[in-house]
C-alpha positions in Angstrom: 25.1 -32.4 15.3 23.4 -28.5 17.2 20.0 -30.6 16.8 20.9 -33.2 18.0 22.5 -31.9 21.3 19.2 -29.7 22.0 17.2 -32.7 21.8 19.5 -34.7 24.2 18.8 -31.5 26.5 15.7 -31.0 26.2 15.3 -35.4 27.1 18.4 -37.0 28.1 19.5 -40.0 26.3 19.5 -43.5 28.1 23.1 -44.9 28.1 22.8 -47.3 24.9 21.3 -44.5 22.5 24.3 -42.2 23.7 27.1 -45.1 22.8 25.4 -45.4 19.5 25.2 -41.6 18.9 28.6 -41.3 19.8 29.6 -44.1 17.9 27.7 -42.7 14.7 29.8 -39.4 15.3 32.7 -40.6 15.8 32.7 -42.6 12.9 31.8 -39.9 10.9 34.8 -38.7 11.8 34.0 -36.3 14.5 36.8 -36.0 16.9 36.2 -36.2 20.4 35.9 -33.2 21.6 33.3 -31.5 19.2 31.3 -35.0 20.3 31.7 -33.6 24.0 31.0 -30.2 23.1 28.1 -31.3 21.1 26.4 -32.8 24.3 27.4 -30.7 27.3 29.7 -33.6 28.3 33.5 -34.2 29.4 35.6 -35.7 26.5 36.7 -38.1 29.4 32.7 -38.9 29.6 33.2 -39.3 25.6 35.7 -42.6 26.3 33.9 -43.8 28.5 31.1 -44.4 26.3 33.1 -44.8 23.5 34.5 -48.0 25.1 30.3 -49.1 25.0 30.4 -49.0 21.5 31.9 -52.0 20.0 29.6 -54.4 21.4 27.3 -56.3 19.9 23.6 -55.1 19.1 22.0 -57.4 21.4 23.7 -56.3 24.2 23.1 -52.8 23.8 19.5 -53.4 23.2 19.4 -55.7 26.7 21.0 -52.4 28.4 18.3 -50.0 26.7 15.3 -52.3 27.9 16.8 -52.8 31.2 17.6 -56.4 31.3 21.3 -56.1 31.8 22.7 -52.7 34.0 25.6 -50.3 32.6 28.0 -52.3 34.9 27.1 -56.1 33.3 27.4 -54.1 29.9 30.7 -53.0 30.9 31.9 -56.0 32.0 31.4 -57.8 28.5 
């Protein structure tokens, strides 16, 4: 957790990478407050990103590539 948080602080994660990181942590049983603390963000922010965690990989890939915006991803 600490290494991930340190790397995030050094270079901000893209939204798609952030969603994937939060999902991996949540799936491994990490509680939401611990995820928020590890990334120095609010629990509400983590909740919003986790809503995108179940998007199909091609949509997250398109978001990462800049082919769609965050609003479009949220619409899915």
